[in-house]
N, C-alpha and C positions, 0 to 999 in steps of 0.2 A: 405165277406159273402158267405155262401154256401146255395143254395136254391134247394129244391126238387121240380121239376116241372113235375113229373110223372103224376100228375093230373094238367094239364095246367090251369084249371079254379080255382084251390084251391092250389096254390104254398105255400110252407112253408119253413122257415129258419131252417136249421139243423146244422149250424156251423158258427163260427165267428172267424177269425184269428186276429181280431183287426187291428191295423195299421201295415202293413208290408212294411218296407222301400223299398225293392226291389220287389214290388208286381208283376212286369212283369214276375218274375220267378215262381209265385204261380201256381201250377198245381196238378192234381189228380195223386196219385200213384196207387190207386185202388178205388173201390166203397166205401171204409171205411177209406181211409187215404189221406193226402195231403202232399205236400212238397213245400219248398220255401227257398230262401237264405235270411238270416237276415242281420242286420246292421253290423255285424262283418265279413261278407262274408262267414259265415258257412252255410252249407246246413242242413235244419231241416226237420224232418218227424214227422207228428202229426196225430192223429185221427181227424175225421170231427169236433168234438167239439172244437178242438184247443189246447188240452192238454191231457196227458203230452207230452212234447216236447222231441224228441230224436235227438241229434246231430249226423248226419251220416258222415259228413266230416267237420272237424274244420278248419276255416280260409282257405277255399278252393279257394277263389278268382275266383269263378265260373262265367264265362260269359254266359254259357248256361248249362242246365241240363235236363235230362230225365231219366225215369225209364223203365226197361224192362217190357213187357206186363204182366209177371208173378210176378212183383214187387220185384224180388229177387236181381236185380242188378241196381245200380245207375251209369249212365254214365254222366260225366260232362267235360267241357272244362275250364281249368284254363288259365289265361293270365297274363303276366307281360311285361316289356319293351323288354325282350330278346326273348321270345318264348311263344307259347301257347301249351297246352298238353291235350290229351284225356286221362281221368282217368276212371277206372272201380272200383266201390266199391261193394264188395260182401263178405259175411262171415266174416265181420270185417276187411278185408284187402283192402287197397287202392293201386291200381296198375296203373302205367303210361303205357299206351299202345303205344303211339307215341307222338313225338314232332313235332311242325309245326312253321312257322313264326308267330310272334305276331299279334293280332288284333290291328288295329290303326284307328284313325279318329273317325267320328261320324256324327250325323245329326244336322244341325243348320238352316234348312229351311223346309218349308212345303212340297216342292216338293221332298226333300231328304227323309223326313219321309214317304211319300206315296210310294216311290220306295224301301224302306228298307225291307229286309227279313232277319230274325234273328232267326234260329231255329235248334235244335238238336232233332232227333226223331228216334224211333225204327220202323221197319216194324211190321206188325201184328203178325208174328210168332216169333219175337224177334231175328231173325238171321242176320239182317242188321241194320246199323245205318247211318243216313244221316245228314250232316251238310250243311246248306246253310246260307250265310250271305253276306251282300252287302258292308261291310266296307273293309278296307285294310287287307291283310293277306290271310289266306286260305278261299277263297270264296265258295268252294264246295269240299266236301269229301264224299265218300261212303265206309264204312268199313263193314267187317263181325263183328259179335258179339264178336269175339276174338281180334279185332283191326287190322285185315289185310286189307290194302288198296285195294279196287277194282277199284275205279275211282276217278279222281280229275278233276280240271277245266283246265288242260293242253290242252284238246281237244276241249275246248269251254267254254263259260260262262253259268252256270246253276244257276237259282234263282227261288224263289217263289215255293217251293216244298210242296207236300203233299203225304201221303201214301193212297192207297186204296188197301186193301189186302196186298200182298207182293210186289206190283209194286209201284215205285216212279214216280210221275208225276211232271214235272218241266218245266221251260221255258229255251230255248236256242235261238240262233240267228234266227231260223226258225219258232219259235212259241212254243206251248206246245208239249213236248215229253213224252213218257212213258219209264222208264228204267226197264228192267227185268234182274236181276243179273248183273247190270252195263252196259247193252247193250241198247242204246237209239233207239227208233223208233218213227216216227211221230204220233201225236195224234190229236192235233188241230192246223193245220198249220196257221201261221199268227196271232194267238191269243197271247196276252201278258196279262195274268191274274194277279190279285193282291191277295196275301195271301189266296190261296185256302184252303178249308177244306174238308176232306173226311167224308162221312156219317157214323154214328155209326152202321148202318145196312149193309154197304158196297154197292158198285155198283153205287154210285153217288158222285159227287164233286160239291160243291158250290163255286162260285168265283165272283169277280167284275172285270170289264174291263172299261177303260176310253175311251169315244168317242172323236172325233176331237174338240168338243166344250168344253171339260173338264169335262163333267158330267160322273159319274159312273153309270153303269148298273149292276144289279145282275143277274147271270145266274146259272143254274144247268145243269150238263152234265152227261149223262149215260155212264159209263166207258166201257160198252160192245158194245153199238150201236154207241157211239159218238154223239148221238142226243143231241142238246143244246136247252134249253128252257129259254127264258128271263122271269124273275119274275117282276122286277120293274126298272124304271129309277130314278135317283137322290137318290140312296141308295148306301151305301158302307160298308165295313168291315163285310160281312156276315159270320155267324157261324151257324152250325147245333146245335140247342139245343137238339133236338131229331131227329130221322129220318123223322119226319113229320113237325116239326116246325123250321123255320129259324129266327134268330135275325139279325138285321142290323141297321145301323145309317142312318139318313136322311141328305140330302144336300140342300143348297140354293145358289143362286148367290151371289157373293161378292158385297158389297155396297161400296160407296166412303169412308164411315166411317170405314170400316174394314181394318185391317192390313193383306192384302192378298199377297201371293206369285204371282208375275205377270204371271207365267207359269200355275197357277192353279186358274181359274176364279170362282171356287165354294168352299164352306167351309161347315162344319157340321152345320146343322140347330138347333142343341140342342135337337133333338128328336130322339127316337129310336122306332123300330117297330118289331112285330113278324108276320111272313108270314106263312100261313097254306098251305103246299104243296098239301094237299088232296082236299081242296075246293077252293083254290086260293084267299083267303081273307087276308087282312092285318089289324092289330090293333096296336094302340100305346102301347108301353111297358114302364114300370117303371125301367127296367134294363138299367143302364147307360153305362156299359162296361162288357165284358165277357173275363175272363182270361183263363178259360179252362172248358171243359164239360166232363162228364162221362156218358156212356162209350165213349172211344176214337174211332177214325175212325176204321172201320172193313175192 
C-alpha cells in the first residue's frame, strides 16, 4: 500500500502494489514512481497506482537495489554462487561496474535478524553509493557513481549505515563514525545503533540502541551538534515518516509461552506508534510496517 500522510490526521491510500513476493525491495524511485523485484527476480518500475509495469532489468537476481536521486540510474547488486556484481542501468543499457565475492549465509535466529544490516544507497547528490550488509561476502563498499571503489571493510568492519546529506554515518569498532569522501571520523563514540534513518529535511538521524537488559530505546541525534535526545524506551525500528513524525514498533518482555531467543529477552508487542517530534506525544498507529518513505533522507 502507498499512503499519503502529508495531512497526518487525514491519510489516504494513493497506490497498491498488491502482493509483492520480494516486498523488502519495494521502494520509491521518486514522488510518482515505485520499484521492486518480482517473483522472476526482475526489477520493476511502476507509477504509484501500480501499473503499467516497466521491466527495467530482466532476471536480475538482485539482492539489493537503489535508484539515483534524479531517478535516471538504477544501481543493483546481483548474486550467484561464484560472485556478486554491481550493475548500473541507464539509457537502456545494463553495465557491470565491478565484481565481488558472493553473498552467503542468512539469518535463522531473532538475534541475527536484529543485528542484520542490508542496504544499497546513494548519497543525496548522487555522487556516492554505499553497500552495507552483515552476511558473508562484501560487508562494506563505498563507490563513486561511476563504480570506482573508494573504501571497503579491509580497514575495519562498517555496518548500520545511513546518509545525511553527502556524509555516510555508520558503525565501526569504536562506535558511530561519519565518512566524508571515504575518510572516517568519530561521531558518537561507544554507540552501536540499529538501522538508523536520516531525516527528509536533513540534519537529524533517528535510531534505536539496545540497553544491557535487552530493551531498545529510540533516539534522535542532531548531525551538526551531536546532541542526542531519547524519545521512548521499549520501542524499535524507528523511521521518519516526515521530518516531524516518527513511526516505530512496541516491545514487551518475553513470556514463558513465547519462543524467544535467549539473548533477546524482549519481543515485538504487536503494536506500532507515531511520535510527534514537535510536541513530544505518542499515538498508536494502524501502520504495521514501513518499507520506504518519500522524500528520502536529505
